[in-house]
C-alpha positions in Angstrom: -36.8 150.7 206.1 -35.3 152.1 203.0 -34.7 149.8 200.0 -31.2 151.2 199.6 -30.3 150.2 203.2 -31.8 146.7 202.9 -29.9 146.2 199.6 -26.7 147.4 201.2 -27.3 145.1 204.2 -28.0 142.1 202.0 -24.9 142.8 199.9 -22.7 143.3 202.9 -23.6 140.0 204.7 -23.3 138.1 201.4 -20.0 139.7 200.8 -18.8 138.9 204.3 -19.9 135.2 203.9 -18.3 134.9 200.5 -15.1 136.5 201.6 -14.8 134.3 204.7 -15.4 131.2 202.6 -12.9 132.3 199.9 -10.3 133.2 202.6 -10.6 129.7 204.0 -10.4 127.9 200.7 -7.9 130.0 198.9 -5.7 131.3 201.7 -6.0 129.5 205.0 -6.3 125.8 203.9 -3.3 125.9 201.5 -1.1 127.6 204.1 -2.2 125.4 206.9 -1.6 122.1 205.0 2.0 123.2 204.5 2.5 124.3 208.1 0.6 121.8 210.2 2.8 118.6 210.2 0.1 115.9 210.9 -3.0 115.3 208.8 -5.0 114.6 212.0 -4.2 118.0 213.5 -4.8 119.7 210.2 -8.2 117.9 209.9 -9.2 118.9 213.4 -8.3 122.5 212.7 -10.1 122.5 209.4 -13.2 120.9 210.9 -13.3 123.6 213.6 -12.9 126.4 211.0 -15.6 124.9 208.8 -18.0 124.7 211.7 -17.3 128.3 212.6 -17.9 129.3 208.9 -21.1 127.4 209.0 -22.2 129.4 212.1 -21.2 132.6 210.4 -23.1 131.5 207.3 -26.2 130.8 209.3 -26.2 134.3 210.6 -25.3 135.9 207.3 -27.7 133.7 205.4 -30.6 134.4 207.8 -30.0 138.2 207.4 -29.7 137.8 203.6 -33.0 135.9 203.4 -34.8 138.4 205.6 -33.4 141.3 203.5 -34.4 139.5 200.2 -37.9 139.0 201.6 -38.2 142.7 202.4 -36.9 143.6 199.0 -39.3 141.2 197.3 -42.2 143.1 199.0 -41.0 146.5 198.0 -39.1 145.9 194.8 -40.0 145.2 191.2 -38.0 142.0 190.7 -39.6 139.4 192.9 -38.0 136.6 190.8 -34.5 137.9 191.4 -35.2 138.0 195.2 -36.6 134.5 195.0 -33.5 133.4 193.2 -31.3 134.8 195.9 -33.4 133.2 198.6 -33.1 129.8 196.8 -29.3 130.2 196.4 -28.8 131.1 200.0 -31.1 128.3 201.2 -29.1 125.8 199.1 -25.8 127.2 200.6 -27.2 126.9 204.1 -28.3 123.3 203.4 -25.0 122.4 201.9 -23.2 123.9 204.9 -25.4 122.1 207.4 -24.9 118.8 205.5 -21.2 119.2 205.6 -21.0 120.1 209.3 -23.6 117.6 210.5 -23.0 114.6 208.3 -19.8 114.7 206.3 -17.4 116.0 208.9 -18.7 113.7 211.6 -18.2 110.8 209.2 -14.6 111.9 208.6 -14.0 112.2 212.3 -15.5 108.8 213.0 -13.3 107.2 210.3 -10.2 109.0 211.6 -10.9 107.8 215.2 -10.9 104.2 214.0 -7.4 104.6 212.6 -4.7 103.9 215.1 -2.1 106.7 214.8 -2.0 109.4 212.2 -4.2 109.2 209.2 -1.4 110.0 206.9 0.6 106.9 208.2 -2.1 104.6 206.6 -1.5 103.7 203.0 -3.8 105.3 200.5 -5.1 101.9 199.4 -6.2 100.9 202.9 -10.0 100.8 203.0 -10.1 103.2 206.0 -7.9 105.7 204.3 -9.9 105.3 201.1 -13.1 105.9 203.0 -11.6 109.0 204.7 -10.4 110.4 201.4 -13.8 109.8 199.8 -15.5 111.8 202.5 -12.9 114.5 202.1 -13.8 114.6 198.4 -17.5 114.9 199.2 -16.7 117.7 201.7 -14.8 119.6 199.1 -17.6 119.3 196.6 -20.3 120.3 199.1 -18.2 123.3 200.3 -17.8 124.3 196.6 -21.5 124.1 196.1 -22.2 126.3 199.1 -19.5 128.8 198.0 -20.8 129.1 194.4 -24.3 129.6 195.7 -23.3 132.4 198.1 -21.1 134.0 195.4 -24.0 133.8 192.9 -26.4 135.4 195.4 -23.9 138.2 196.0 -23.5 138.7 192.3 -27.3 139.3 191.8 -27.9 141.1 195.1 -27.8 144.6 193.6 -30.5 143.6 191.0 -34.2 144.2 191.6 -34.1 147.7 193.1 -36.8 150.1 192.2 -35.7 152.5 189.5 -35.3 156.1 190.6 -38.1 158.0 189.2 
């Protein structure tokens, strides 16, 4: 397999993953929060999209790691390939944590609130717990996004020099 092809493949899947995450955070979520009238509906929609992004990330991340491993065997810059693998692994871990721990906690808290979440005062302990989990979710998503973006930024590096 040519190094040029593997580099292009790795860059493409990281670009797809980065773009999907950015599209959600900077386009979809801000528009959806204005259009969807109830926080419960918005939260369910966002949770479903984040789970979908996590699945997309698992596929893209797996391909990116495989490509980085191939490039580490053939290329000159093994440390750069290792850095990309670490960044993608952290992103995958953050994404898994968000979808398997944080979002289920948010859903559990929300299910214990009779009626819409946004009808509960912000100083209510249940609402405070929900908002705290939302803050954690935002930070974890941000960590995953920055790691994928960083992996994309260094993806072109480590290629053999044309001789």
